[in-house]
N, CA, C and O atoms as a Tinker XYZ file with bonds, in Angstrom:
   468  protein
     1  N      7.563000   -6.053000    3.484000    73     2
     2  CA     6.561000   -5.226000    4.092000    64     1     3
     3  C      5.232000   -5.801000    3.635000    63     2     4     5
     4  O      5.172000   -6.147000    2.455000    81     3
     5  N      4.248000   -5.941000    4.333000    73     3     6
     6  CA     3.721000   -5.090000    5.400000    64     5     7
     7  C      3.925000   -5.694000    6.799000    63     6     8     9
     8  O      4.383000   -6.825000    6.964000    81     7
     9  N      3.565000   -4.890000    7.776000    73     7    10
    10  CA     3.476000   -5.326000    9.166000    64     9    11
    11  C      2.017000   -5.243000    9.580000    63    10    12    13
    12  O      1.408000   -4.173000    9.539000    81    11
    13  N      1.463000   -6.376000    9.979000    73    11    14
    14  CA     0.113000   -6.415000   10.524000    64    13    15
    15  C      0.274000   -6.540000   12.036000    63    14    16    17
    16  O      0.817000   -7.527000   12.533000    81    15
    17  N     -0.197000   -5.541000   12.753000    73    15    18
    18  CA    -0.054000   -5.498000   14.205000    64    17    19
    19  C     -1.440000   -5.508000   14.828000    63    18    20    21
    20  O     -2.229000   -4.584000   14.628000    81    19
    21  N     -1.729000   -6.551000   15.579000    73    19    22
    22  CA    -3.026000   -6.683000   16.230000    64    21    23
    23  C     -2.841000   -6.402000   17.720000    63    22    24    25
    24  O     -2.220000   -7.186000   18.437000    81    23
    25  N     -3.383000   -5.281000   18.173000    73    23    26
    26  CA    -3.369000   -4.944000   19.592000    64    25    27
    27  C     -4.725000   -5.333000   20.171000    63    26    28    29
    28  O     -5.765000   -5.116000   19.548000    81    27
    29  N     -4.700000   -5.910000   21.369000    73    27    30
    30  CA    -5.961000   -6.325000   21.983000    64    29    31
    31  C     -5.856000   -6.256000   23.499000    63    30    32    33
    32  O     -4.778000   -6.429000   24.068000    81    31
    33  N     -6.980000   -6.005000   24.140000    73    31    34
    34  CA    -7.017000   -5.966000   25.598000    64    33    35
    35  C     -6.914000   -7.383000   26.142000    63    34    36    37
    36  O     -7.353000   -8.339000   25.503000    81    35
    37  N     -6.333000   -7.506000   27.322000    73    35    38
    38  CA    -6.108000   -8.844000   27.855000    64    37    39
    39  C     -7.387000   -9.628000   28.083000    63    38    40    41
    40  O     -7.357000  -10.858000   28.096000    81    39
    41  N     -8.499000   -8.953000   28.261000    73    39    42
    42  CA    -9.778000   -9.638000   28.452000    64    41    43
    43  C    -10.279000  -10.325000   27.175000    63    42    44    45
    44  O    -11.156000  -11.186000   27.242000    81    43
    45  N     -9.734000   -9.955000   26.026000    73    43    46
    46  CA   -10.142000  -10.558000   24.751000    64    45    47
    47  C     -9.841000  -12.055000   24.736000    63    46    48    49
    48  O    -10.602000  -12.836000   24.165000    81    47
    49  N     -8.739000  -12.454000   25.358000    73    47    50
    50  CA    -8.333000  -13.858000   25.327000    64    49    51
    51  C     -9.358000  -14.804000   25.937000    63    50    52    53
    52  O     -9.345000  -16.001000   25.650000    81    51
    53  N    -10.242000  -14.279000   26.772000    73    51    54
    54  CA   -11.284000  -15.098000   27.385000    64    53    55
    55  C    -12.361000  -15.494000   26.379000    63    54    56    57
    56  O    -13.066000  -16.482000   26.586000    81    55
    57  N    -12.498000  -14.717000   25.274000    73    55    58
    58  CA   -13.607000  -14.937000   24.342000    64    57    59
    59  C    -13.201000  -15.137000   22.899000    63    58    60    61
    60  O    -14.037000  -15.502000   22.072000    81    59
    61  N    -11.937000  -14.907000   22.574000    73    59    62
    62  CA   -11.479000  -14.991000   21.187000    64    61    63
    63  C    -10.243000  -15.877000   21.132000    63    62    64    65
    64  O     -9.366000  -15.793000   21.992000    81    63
    65  N    -10.185000  -16.717000   20.125000    73    63    66
    66  CA    -8.986000  -17.519000   19.886000    64    65    67
    67  C     -7.981000  -16.615000   19.164000    63    66    68    69
    68  O     -7.956000  -16.549000   17.935000    81    67
    69  N     -7.163000  -15.927000   19.948000    73    67    70
    70  CA    -6.251000  -14.917000   19.408000    64    69    71
    71  C     -5.269000  -15.504000   18.393000    63    70    72    73
    72  O     -5.097000  -14.909000   17.329000    81    71
    73  N     -4.611000  -16.643000   18.665000    73    71    74
    74  CA    -3.691000  -17.184000   17.653000    64    73    75
    75  C     -4.378000  -17.498000   16.325000    63    74    76    77
    76  O     -3.814000  -17.242000   15.262000    81    75
    77  N     -5.589000  -18.047000   16.379000    73    75    78
    78  CA    -6.320000  -18.351000   15.148000    64    77    79
    79  C     -6.697000  -17.080000   14.400000    63    78    80    81
    80  O     -6.562000  -17.011000   13.178000    81    79
    81  N     -7.170000  -16.078000   15.130000    73    79    82
    82  CA    -7.529000  -14.809000   14.500000    64    81    83
    83  C     -6.310000  -14.199000   13.823000    63    82    84    85
    84  O     -6.401000  -13.755000   12.679000    81    83
    85  N     -5.182000  -14.170000   14.504000    73    83    86
    86  CA    -3.960000  -13.617000   13.914000    64    85    87
    87  C     -3.566000  -14.397000   12.665000    63    86    88    89
    88  O     -3.204000  -13.801000   11.651000    81    87
    89  N     -3.635000  -15.723000   12.732000    73    87    90
    90  CA    -3.296000  -16.543000   11.568000    64    89    91
    91  C     -4.242000  -16.282000   10.398000    63    90    92    93
    92  O     -3.796000  -16.188000    9.255000    81    91
    93  N     -5.524000  -16.165000   10.669000    73    91    94
    94  CA    -6.499000  -15.906000    9.602000    64    93    95
    95  C     -6.267000  -14.539000    8.951000    63    94    96    97
    96  O     -6.366000  -14.408000    7.731000    81    95
    97  N     -5.963000  -13.533000    9.753000    73    95    98
    98  CA    -5.667000  -12.206000    9.208000    64    97    99
    99  C     -4.376000  -12.237000    8.396000    63    98   100   101
   100  O     -4.284000  -11.611000    7.340000    81    99
   101  N     -3.391000  -12.960000    8.889000    73    99   102
   102  CA    -2.112000  -13.101000    8.189000    64   101   103
   103  C     -2.320000  -13.776000    6.826000    63   102   104   105
   104  O     -1.794000  -13.318000    5.811000    81   103
   105  N     -3.087000  -14.862000    6.818000    73   103   106
   106  CA    -3.341000  -15.583000    5.558000    64   105   107
   107  C     -4.077000  -14.710000    4.544000    63   106   108   109
   108  O     -3.769000  -14.749000    3.353000    81   107
   109  N     -5.035000  -13.935000    5.004000    73   107   110
   110  CA    -5.735000  -13.010000    4.101000    64   109   111
   111  C     -4.766000  -12.010000    3.483000    63   110   112   113
   112  O     -4.842000  -11.714000    2.291000    81   111
   113  N     -3.865000  -11.497000    4.297000    73   111   114
   114  CA    -2.875000  -10.543000    3.799000    64   113   115
   115  C     -1.962000  -11.205000    2.783000    63   114   116   117
   116  O     -1.643000  -10.612000    1.752000    81   115
   117  N     -1.540000  -12.432000    3.067000    73   115   118
   118  CA    -0.716000  -13.186000    2.115000    64   117   119
   119  C     -1.431000  -13.385000    0.787000    63   118   120   121
   120  O     -0.838000  -13.213000   -0.278000    81   119
   121  N     -2.710000  -13.748000    0.854000    73   119   122
   122  CA    -3.479000  -14.077000   -0.345000    64   121   123
   123  C     -3.945000  -12.845000   -1.123000    63   122   124   125
   124  O     -4.496000  -12.979000   -2.216000    81   123
   125  N     -3.733000  -11.661000   -0.579000    73   123   126
   126  CA    -4.206000  -10.444000   -1.247000    64   125   127
   127  C     -3.496000  -10.189000   -2.576000    63   126   128   129
   128  O     -4.039000   -9.515000   -3.452000    81   127
   129  N     -2.305000  -10.718000   -2.726000    73   127   130
   130  CA    -1.540000  -10.482000   -3.937000    64   129   131
   131  C     -0.870000   -9.120000   -3.983000    63   130   132   133
   132  O     -0.270000   -8.758000   -4.995000    81   131
   133  N     -0.965000   -8.367000   -2.908000    73   131   134
   134  CA    -0.384000   -7.025000   -2.868000    64   133   135
   135  C      1.072000   -7.017000   -2.397000    63   134   136   137
   136  O      1.769000   -6.013000   -2.548000    81   135
   137  N      1.528000   -8.133000   -1.828000    73   135   138
   138  CA     2.842000   -8.171000   -1.205000    64   137   139
   139  C      3.559000   -9.472000   -1.542000    63   138   140   141
   140  O      2.927000  -10.492000   -1.814000    81   139
   141  N      4.877000   -9.422000   -1.520000    73   139   142
   142  CA     5.652000  -10.661000   -1.608000    64   141   143
   143  C      5.398000  -11.447000   -0.320000    63   142   144   145
   144  O      5.466000  -10.892000    0.776000    81   143
   145  N      5.110000  -12.722000   -0.461000    73   143   146
   146  CA     4.724000  -13.530000    0.699000    64   145   147
   147  C      5.768000  -13.507000    1.809000    63   146   148   149
   148  O      5.420000  -13.487000    2.989000    81   147
   149  N      7.033000  -13.508000    1.440000    73   147   150
   150  CA     8.091000  -13.521000    2.457000    64   149   151
   151  C      8.203000  -12.191000    3.217000    63   150   152   153
   152  O      8.894000  -12.117000    4.233000    81   151
   153  N      7.539000  -11.162000    2.738000    73   151   154
   154  CA     7.606000   -9.851000    3.385000    64   153   155
   155  C      6.497000   -9.607000    4.408000    63   154   156   157
   156  O      6.573000   -8.654000    5.183000    81   155
   157  N      5.476000  -10.451000    4.419000    73   155   158
   158  CA     4.335000  -10.233000    5.319000    64   157   159
   159  C      4.707000  -10.681000    6.730000    63   158   160   161
   160  O      5.090000  -11.830000    6.949000    81   159
   161  N      4.587000   -9.759000    7.679000    73   159   162
   162  CA     4.880000  -10.037000    9.082000    64   161   163
   163  C      3.652000   -9.670000    9.913000    63   162   164   165
   164  O      3.095000   -8.582000    9.766000    81   163
   165  N      3.240000  -10.581000   10.780000    73   163   166
   166  CA     2.076000  -10.328000   11.627000    64   165   167
   167  C      2.421000  -10.648000   13.070000    63   166   168   169
   168  O      3.173000  -11.580000   13.358000    81   167
   169  N      1.857000   -9.859000   13.964000    73   167   170
   170  CA     2.100000  -10.099000   15.385000    64   169   171
   171  C      0.923000   -9.569000   16.196000    63   170   172   173
   172  O      0.203000   -8.663000   15.776000    81   171
   173  N      0.755000  -10.162000   17.366000    73   171   174
   174  CA    -0.295000   -9.742000   18.295000    64   173   175
   175  C      0.358000   -9.181000   19.544000    63   174   176   177
   176  O      1.322000   -9.745000   20.064000    81   175
   177  N     -0.169000   -8.080000   20.015000    73   175   178
   178  CA     0.342000   -7.425000   21.212000    64   177   179
   179  C     -0.797000   -7.280000   22.210000    63   178   180   181
   180  O     -1.790000   -6.601000   21.948000    81   179
   181  N     -0.638000   -7.917000   23.337000    73   179   182
   182  CA    -1.653000   -7.884000   24.395000    64   181   183
   183  C     -1.463000   -6.627000   25.240000    63   182   184   185
   184  O     -0.358000   -6.340000   25.701000    81   183
   185  N     -2.540000   -5.887000   25.438000    73   183   186
   186  CA    -2.501000   -4.657000   26.248000    64   185   187
   187  C     -3.045000   -4.958000   27.641000    63   186   188   189
   188  O     -4.172000   -5.430000   27.791000    81   187
   189  N     -2.246000   -4.684000   28.637000    73   187   190
   190  CA    -2.659000   -4.924000   30.019000    64   189   191
   191  C     -3.333000   -3.698000   30.627000    63   190   192   193
   192  O     -4.152000   -3.821000   31.537000    81   191
   193  N     -2.993000   -2.542000   30.134000    73   191   194
   194  CA    -3.553000   -1.294000   30.644000    64   193   195
   195  C     -4.143000   -0.516000   29.479000    63   194   196   197
   196  O     -3.472000   -0.316000   28.467000    81   195
   197  N     -5.390000   -0.074000   29.610000    73   195   198
   198  CA    -6.055000    0.675000   28.557000    64   197   199
   199  C     -7.204000    1.480000   29.147000    63   198   200   201
   200  O     -7.712000    1.180000   30.227000    81   199
   201  N     -7.590000    2.495000   28.418000    73   199   202
   202  CA    -8.761000    3.300000   28.759000    64   201   203
   203  C     -9.590000    3.433000   27.494000    63   202   204   205
   204  O     -9.041000    3.641000   26.412000    81   203
   205  N    -10.881000    3.316000   27.615000    73   203   206
   206  CA   -11.778000    3.419000   26.473000    64   205   207
   207  C    -12.907000    4.365000   26.845000    63   206   208   209
   208  O    -13.823000    3.999000   27.582000    81   207
   209  N    -12.831000    5.590000   26.324000    73   207   210
   210  CA   -13.846000    6.589000   26.631000    64   209   211
   211  C    -13.990000    6.793000   28.129000    63   210   212   213
   212  O    -13.000000    6.785000   28.861000    81   211
   213  N    -15.203000    6.975000   28.577000    73   211   214
   214  CA   -15.462000    7.147000   29.999000    64   213   215
   215  C    -15.643000    5.815000   30.716000    63   214   216   217
   216  O    -15.806000    5.768000   31.935000    81   215
   217  N    -15.612000    4.723000   29.931000    73   215   218
   218  CA   -15.824000    3.402000   30.516000    64   217   219
   219  C    -14.527000    2.801000   31.042000    63   218   220   221
   220  O    -14.508000    1.674000   31.538000    81   219
   221  N    -13.441000    3.566000   30.929000    73   219   222
   222  CA   -12.132000    3.146000   31.436000    64   221   223
   223  C    -11.744000    1.793000   30.841000    63   222   224   225
   224  O    -11.706000    1.647000   29.620000    81   223
   225  N    -11.456000    0.799000   31.690000    73   223   226
   226  CA   -11.026000   -0.504000   31.196000    64   225   227
   227  C    -12.124000   -1.559000   31.304000    63   226   228   229
   228  O    -11.839000   -2.756000   31.301000    81   227
   229  N    -13.378000   -1.118000   31.401000    73   227   230
   230  CA   -14.479000   -2.076000   31.509000    64   229   231
   231  C    -14.923000   -2.591000   30.142000    63   230   232   233
   232  O    -15.700000   -3.543000   30.066000    81   231
   233  N    -14.447000   -1.981000   29.074000    73   231   234
   234  CA   -14.764000   -2.431000   27.712000    64   233   235
   235  C    -13.471000   -2.824000   27.004000    63   234   236   237
   236  O    -12.401000   -2.296000   27.307000    81   235
   237  N    -13.577000   -3.742000   26.072000    73   235   238
   238  CA   -12.394000   -4.246000   25.400000    64   237   239
   239  C    -12.349000   -3.838000   23.936000    63   238   240   241
   240  O    -13.327000   -3.331000   23.387000    81   239
   241  N    -11.195000   -4.069000   23.312000    73   239   242
   242  CA   -11.027000   -3.717000   21.901000    64   241   243
   243  C    -10.009000   -4.624000   21.234000    63   242   244   245
   244  O     -9.179000   -5.261000   21.883000    81   243
   245  N    -10.105000   -4.657000   19.928000    73   243   246
   246  CA    -9.060000   -5.194000   19.058000    64   245   247
   247  C     -8.824000   -4.123000   18.009000    63   246   248   249
   248  O     -9.759000   -3.673000   17.347000    81   247
   249  N     -7.590000   -3.723000   17.863000    73   247   250
   250  CA    -7.235000   -2.730000   16.846000    64   249   251
   251  C     -6.111000   -3.292000   15.985000    63   250   252   253
   252  O     -5.075000   -3.721000   16.492000    81   251
   253  N     -6.336000   -3.282000   14.676000    73   251   254
   254  CA    -5.341000   -3.743000   13.708000    64   253   255
   255  C     -4.708000   -2.523000   13.051000    63   254   256   257
   256  O     -5.403000   -1.619000   12.587000    81   255
   257  N     -3.395000   -2.514000   13.019000    73   255   258
   258  CA    -2.663000   -1.530000   12.231000    64   257   259
   259  C     -1.941000   -2.303000   11.141000    63   258   260   261
   260  O     -1.217000   -3.256000   11.425000    81   259
   261  N     -2.136000   -1.898000    9.906000    73   259   262
   262  CA    -1.451000   -2.523000    8.777000    64   261   263
   263  C     -0.560000   -1.465000    8.150000    63   262   264   265
   264  O     -1.036000   -0.551000    7.478000    81   263
   265  N      0.741000   -1.604000    8.381000    73   263   266
   266  CA     1.719000   -0.668000    7.831000    64   265   267
   267  C      2.288000   -1.261000    6.557000    63   266   268   269
   268  O      2.706000   -2.418000    6.538000    81   267
   269  N      2.305000   -0.468000    5.489000    73   267   270
   270  CA     2.828000   -0.952000    4.213000    64   269   271
   271  C      3.546000    0.174000    3.492000    63   270   272   273
   272  O      3.254000    1.351000    3.700000    81   271
   273  N      4.480000   -0.203000    2.649000    73   271   274
   274  CA     5.165000    0.801000    1.848000    64   273   275
   275  C      4.171000    1.460000    0.913000    63   274   276   277
   276  O      3.257000    0.804000    0.414000    81   275
   277  N      4.338000    2.730000    0.677000    73   275   278
   278  CA     3.417000    3.487000   -0.171000    64   277   279
   279  C      3.445000    2.954000   -1.599000    63   278   280   281
   280  O      4.400000    2.299000   -2.018000    81   279
   281  N      2.389000    3.246000   -2.329000    73   279   282
   282  CA     2.333000    2.866000   -3.734000    64   281   283
   283  C      1.094000    2.094000   -4.137000    63   282   284   285
   284  O      0.875000    1.862000   -5.326000    81   283
   285  N      0.277000    1.690000   -3.176000    73   283   286
   286  CA    -0.944000    0.964000   -3.519000    64   285   287
   287  C     -2.120000    1.923000   -3.653000    63   286   288   289
   288  O     -2.189000    2.945000   -2.970000    81   287
   289  N     -3.033000    1.579000   -4.535000    73   287   290
   290  CA    -4.190000    2.437000   -4.774000    64   289   291
   291  C     -5.202000    2.294000   -3.635000    63   290   292   293
   292  O     -5.152000    1.350000   -2.846000    81   291
   293  N     -6.112000    3.254000   -3.576000    73   291   294
   294  CA    -7.192000    3.180000   -2.587000    64   293   295
   295  C     -8.040000    1.929000   -2.818000    63   294   296   297
   296  O     -8.499000    1.302000   -1.863000    81   295
   297  N     -8.246000    1.570000   -4.083000    73   295   298
   298  CA    -9.026000    0.367000   -4.400000    64   297   299
   299  C     -8.327000   -0.884000   -3.895000    63   298   300   301
   300  O     -8.982000   -1.779000   -3.360000    81   299
   301  N     -7.012000   -0.965000   -4.053000    73   299   302
   302  CA    -6.262000   -2.116000   -3.560000    64   301   303
   303  C     -6.344000   -2.200000   -2.035000    63   302   304   305
   304  O     -6.520000   -3.281000   -1.474000    81   303
   305  N     -6.219000   -1.074000   -1.385000    73   303   306
   306  CA    -6.299000   -1.049000    0.072000    64   305   307
   307  C     -7.682000   -1.485000    0.544000    63   306   308   309
   308  O     -7.804000   -2.282000    1.474000    81   307
   309  N     -8.718000   -0.963000   -0.097000    73   307   310
   310  CA   -10.095000   -1.315000    0.273000    64   309   311
   311  C    -10.349000   -2.808000    0.037000    63   310   312   313
   312  O    -11.058000   -3.450000    0.812000    81   311
   313  N     -9.770000   -3.354000   -1.033000    73   311   314
   314  CA    -9.947000   -4.776000   -1.346000    64   313   315
   315  C     -9.328000   -5.669000   -0.275000    63   314   316   317
   316  O     -9.737000   -6.822000   -0.131000    81   315
   317  N     -8.371000   -5.174000    0.464000    73   315   318
   318  CA    -7.800000   -5.917000    1.595000    64   317   319
   319  C     -8.504000   -5.554000    2.895000    63   318   320   321
   320  O     -8.750000   -6.426000    3.727000    81   319
   321  N     -8.826000   -4.300000    3.078000    73   319   322
   322  CA    -9.447000   -3.824000    4.311000    64   321   323
   323  C    -10.786000   -4.525000    4.582000    63   322   324   325
   324  O    -11.040000   -4.958000    5.706000    81   323
   325  N    -11.620000   -4.633000    3.583000    73   323   326
   326  CA   -12.960000   -5.198000    3.789000    64   325   327
   327  C    -12.931000   -6.663000    4.226000    63   326   328   329
   328  O    -13.638000   -7.003000    5.174000    81   327
   329  N    -12.156000   -7.555000    3.593000    73   327   330
   330  CA   -12.118000   -8.932000    4.094000    64   329   331
   331  C    -11.438000   -9.056000    5.464000    63   330   332   333
   332  O    -11.796000   -9.929000    6.255000    81   331
   333  N    -10.465000   -8.191000    5.743000    73   331   334
   334  CA    -9.859000   -8.211000    7.076000    64   333   335
   335  C    -10.910000   -7.883000    8.132000    63   334   336   337
   336  O    -10.991000   -8.556000    9.160000    81   335
   337  N    -11.713000   -6.853000    7.881000    73   335   338
   338  CA   -12.760000   -6.482000    8.840000    64   337   339
   339  C    -13.814000   -7.583000    8.938000    63   338   340   341
   340  O    -14.332000   -7.845000   10.024000    81   339
   341  N    -14.135000   -8.224000    7.830000    73   339   342
   342  CA   -15.121000   -9.314000    7.868000    64   341   343
   343  C    -14.650000  -10.453000    8.774000    63   342   344   345
   344  O    -15.439000  -10.984000    9.556000    81   343
   345  N    -13.385000  -10.829000    8.677000    73   343   346
   346  CA   -12.837000  -11.875000    9.544000    64   345   347
   347  C    -12.835000  -11.410000   10.995000    63   346   348   349
   348  O    -13.192000  -12.166000   11.898000    81   347
   349  N    -12.437000  -10.177000   11.210000    73   347   350
   350  CA   -12.420000   -9.628000   12.557000    64   349   351
   351  C    -13.820000   -9.653000   13.171000    63   350   352   353
   352  O    -13.984000  -10.052000   14.324000    81   351
   353  N    -14.815000   -9.235000   12.417000    73   351   354
   354  CA   -16.190000   -9.244000   12.913000    64   353   355
   355  C    -16.694000  -10.660000   13.154000    63   354   356   357
   356  O    -17.400000  -10.915000   14.130000    81   355
   357  N    -16.334000  -11.572000   12.271000    73   355   358
   358  CA   -16.797000  -12.958000   12.398000    64   357   359
   359  C    -16.196000  -13.639000   13.628000    63   358   360   361
   360  O    -16.902000  -14.330000   14.363000    81   359
   361  N    -14.918000  -13.449000   13.846000    73   359   362
   362  CA   -14.240000  -14.175000   14.921000    64   361   363
   363  C    -14.239000  -13.445000   16.263000    63   362   364   365
   364  O    -13.922000  -14.035000   17.296000    81   363
   365  N    -14.597000  -12.152000   16.244000    73   363   366
   366  CA   -14.546000  -11.369000   17.486000    64   365   367
   367  C    -15.803000  -10.526000   17.664000    63   366   368   369
   368  O    -15.726000   -9.396000   18.146000    81   367
   369  N    -16.951000  -11.061000   17.283000    73   367   370
   370  CA   -18.200000  -10.298000   17.329000    64   369   371
   371  C    -18.598000   -9.892000   18.747000    63   370   372   373
   372  O    -19.376000   -8.956000   18.929000    81   371
   373  N    -18.079000  -10.579000   19.733000    73   371   374
   374  CA   -18.425000  -10.264000   21.117000    64   373   375
   375  C    -17.505000   -9.209000   21.738000    63   374   376   377
   376  O    -17.626000   -8.897000   22.923000    81   375
   377  N    -16.597000   -8.668000   20.947000    73   375   378
   378  CA   -15.696000   -7.625000   21.433000    64   377   379
   379  C    -16.293000   -6.265000   21.090000    63   378   380   381
   380  O    -16.777000   -6.060000   19.977000    81   379
   381  N    -16.262000   -5.351000   22.026000    73   379   382
   382  CA   -16.942000   -4.057000   21.907000    64   381   383
   383  C    -16.450000   -3.210000   20.728000    63   382   384   385
   384  O    -17.249000   -2.741000   19.918000    81   383
   385  N    -15.142000   -3.021000   20.640000    73   383   386
   386  CA   -14.598000   -2.122000   19.621000    64   385   387
   387  C    -13.626000   -2.871000   18.721000    63   386   388   389
   388  O    -12.639000   -3.439000   19.188000    81   387
   389  N    -13.918000   -2.863000   17.419000    73   387   390
   390  CA   -13.060000   -3.489000   16.410000    64   389   391
   391  C    -12.680000   -2.418000   15.402000    63   390   392   393
   392  O    -13.550000   -1.731000   14.868000    81   391
   393  N    -11.394000   -2.273000   15.140000    73   391   394
   394  CA   -10.967000   -1.233000   14.199000    64   393   395
   395  C     -9.718000   -1.670000   13.448000    63   394   396   397
   396  O     -8.940000   -2.504000   13.911000    81   395
   397  N     -9.559000   -1.070000   12.265000    73   395   398
   398  CA    -8.387000   -1.317000   11.422000    64   397   399
   399  C     -7.938000    0.022000   10.858000    63   398   400   401
   400  O     -8.754000    0.829000   10.412000    81   399
   401  N     -6.638000    0.243000   10.885000    73   399   402
   402  CA    -6.056000    1.433000   10.282000    64   401   403
   403  C     -4.924000    1.000000    9.359000    63   402   404   405
   404  O     -3.997000    0.311000    9.785000    81   403
   405  N     -5.000000    1.403000    8.107000    73   403   406
   406  CA    -3.926000    1.135000    7.153000    64   405   407
   407  C     -3.061000    2.379000    7.053000    63   406   408   409
   408  O     -3.568000    3.493000    6.919000    81   407
   409  N     -1.760000    2.181000    7.119000    73   407   410
   410  CA    -0.823000    3.297000    7.051000    64   409   411
   411  C      0.188000    3.075000    5.943000    63   410   412   413
   412  O      0.779000    2.001000    5.829000    81   411
   413  N      0.381000    4.095000    5.131000    73   411   414
   414  CA     1.444000    4.074000    4.133000    64   413   415
   415  C      2.739000    4.529000    4.781000    63   414   416   417
   416  O      2.768000    5.513000    5.520000    81   415
   417  N      3.798000    3.808000    4.498000    73   415   418
   418  CA     5.128000    4.194000    4.952000    64   417   419
   419  C      5.892000    4.748000    3.754000    63   418   420   421
   420  O      5.805000    4.204000    2.653000    81   419
   421  N      6.619000    5.799000    3.962000    73   419   422
   422  CA     7.387000    6.442000    2.902000    64   421   423
   423  C      8.568000    5.555000    2.505000    63   422   424   425
   424  O      9.416000    5.243000    3.341000    81   423
   425  N      8.625000    5.154000    1.248000    73   423   426
   426  CA     9.716000    4.311000    0.766000    64   425   427
   427  C     11.076000    4.965000    0.944000    63   426   428   429
   428  O     12.083000    4.278000    1.117000    81   427
   429  N     11.107000    6.282000    0.903000    73   427   430
   430  CA    12.370000    7.010000    1.020000    64   429   431
   431  C     12.955000    6.967000    2.435000    63   430   432   433
   432  O     14.156000    7.164000    2.618000    81   431
   433  N     12.114000    6.712000    3.422000    73   431   434
   434  CA    12.601000    6.723000    4.797000    64   433   435
   435  C     12.461000    5.369000    5.481000    63   434   436   437
   436  O     12.411000    5.296000    6.709000    81   435
   437  N     12.397000    4.300000    4.696000    73   435   438
   438  CA    12.323000    2.945000    5.240000    64   437   439
   439  C     13.598000    2.205000    4.872000    63   438   440   441
   440  O     14.056000    2.260000    3.731000    81   439
   441  N     14.164000    1.512000    5.851000    73   439   442
   442  CA    15.352000    0.705000    5.606000    64   441   443
   443  C     15.118000   -0.688000    6.163000    63   442   444   445
   444  O     14.427000   -0.870000    7.166000    81   443
   445  N     15.713000   -1.675000    5.483000    73   443   446
   446  CA    15.581000   -3.051000    5.935000    64   445   447
   447  C     16.862000   -3.793000    5.581000    63   446   448   449
   448  O     17.471000   -3.543000    4.541000    81   447
   449  N     17.256000   -4.692000    6.443000    73   447   450
   450  CA    18.351000   -5.588000    6.142000    64   449   451
   451  C     17.976000   -6.979000    6.614000    63   450   452   453
   452  O     17.246000   -7.134000    7.593000    81   451
   453  N     18.467000   -7.973000    5.931000    73   451   454
   454  CA    18.235000   -9.367000    6.309000    64   453   455
   455  C     19.590000  -10.032000    6.452000    63   454   456   457
   456  O     20.403000   -9.999000    5.528000    81   455
   457  N     19.836000  -10.635000    7.605000    73   455   458
   458  CA    21.106000  -11.268000    7.876000    64   457   459
   459  C     21.027000  -12.771000    7.622000    63   458   460   461
   460  O     20.022000  -13.407000    7.939000    81   459
   461  N     22.063000  -13.321000    7.065000    73   459   462
   462  CA    22.171000  -14.770000    6.904000    64   461   463
   463  C     22.494000  -15.374000    8.253000    63   462   464   465
   464  O     23.456000  -14.957000    8.897000    81   463
   465  N     21.730000  -16.325000    8.688000    73   463   466
   466  CA    21.984000  -16.984000    9.969000    64   465   467
   467  C     22.258000  -18.450000    9.774000    63   466   468
   468  O     22.494000  -19.169000   10.745000    81   467
């Protein structure tokens, strides 16, 4: 764990190098020291249909959700949140709405298995 999920409107691809942004966010998460490197998973999900306030789909967004098992302090979370937002702002400054939400997942209700292939 964690899962870094980057959702973005399809119009973002015209102005942002999405693979590079995802890689940069992933590397920051790896380097945070908060997680085992093999547990960090990142993915980008392109949104084809969206509504944003009264502007409908005329404005675009990038929203990051970072899901992690509970147990980290607010200071640890902030120490990761701020550089993630800095990269997001640097690489996607021309996008209208940029946001990040960190979510704690309950360790008691999370299950994982890894299969040998």
